[in-house]
N, C-alpha and C positions, 0 to 999 in steps of 0.2 A: 752213348749215342745209340739210338734205336735203328736197327737195320731191317731190311725187308724180311729177313729170316725170323727176326724177333716177332714180327707181325704175322707170321705164317704165310708170307708171300714168297714163292720160289719161282724163279725164271732161270732157265739154263743159259749161261752166257754164250754168245755166238761161237766163241772158240771151243766151247764144250758141247755144242748142239748135237753132235753125232753120238755122244755117250749118253745123253739123256739124264733123267732123274735117277739118282742112285737107287738100286733095287731095294736097299734097306730102308729107304724113306717110305713112310706110310702116307698114302694119299687120303684126302677126306673121304673119298668114295670107299676106299678099303676099310676105313674106320667105321663108316656108317653101315656097311654090309655086315659087320659083326653083330649089329643090332637089327638085322633083317630089313633095312631100308633098301628101296630100289633107287638106283642112282643113274643120272644121265648128264651129259655135257653137250653143249652146242657152242661152237666157236673154234678159234684157232688154238691148237695145242702147242704150248711153249715149253714142254718138258721133254723134248727129244724129237728128232726127225724120224717118224715111223715110216716115211716113204723109203728110207734106207735100211731101217732095222725094225721089223714087225713086232719085236718084243716091247717096243716103246709105245705101241698103240694104246690109247686110253682104255680100250676094252680089255687090255691085259693088265690094267692098273686099277681095277675095281669098278669101272663104270659098266652098267648094263646096256646103256644106249649112248651112242656118240654120233653127232653130225657136225662135221667141220673139216678143216684142212690141217695138214701137218705143218710143223714149223719148218720153214725153208730159209736157207741163207740168202 
C-alpha cells in the first residue's frame, strides 16, 4: 500500500501539531539550499504550529521567503 510518506507528502496529525515536523527530517527547501537555490513558500504551513513554537517557522526550515499562516487547531 502506498502511503503519503512514500509519496513525499507529510502533514503533521492534529494531535501532534504542537511538536511539528521532526528536526531530523529534511525539507525540500533545505535540500535545494545545498545546491544554492533560493526557496520560498506561500500558503498554510501544516508542519507545526509556529505561533506557539517559533522554531517551527518555515524560515527556520530552509525557506528564504514565507507568506502565510501557521497551522492552527
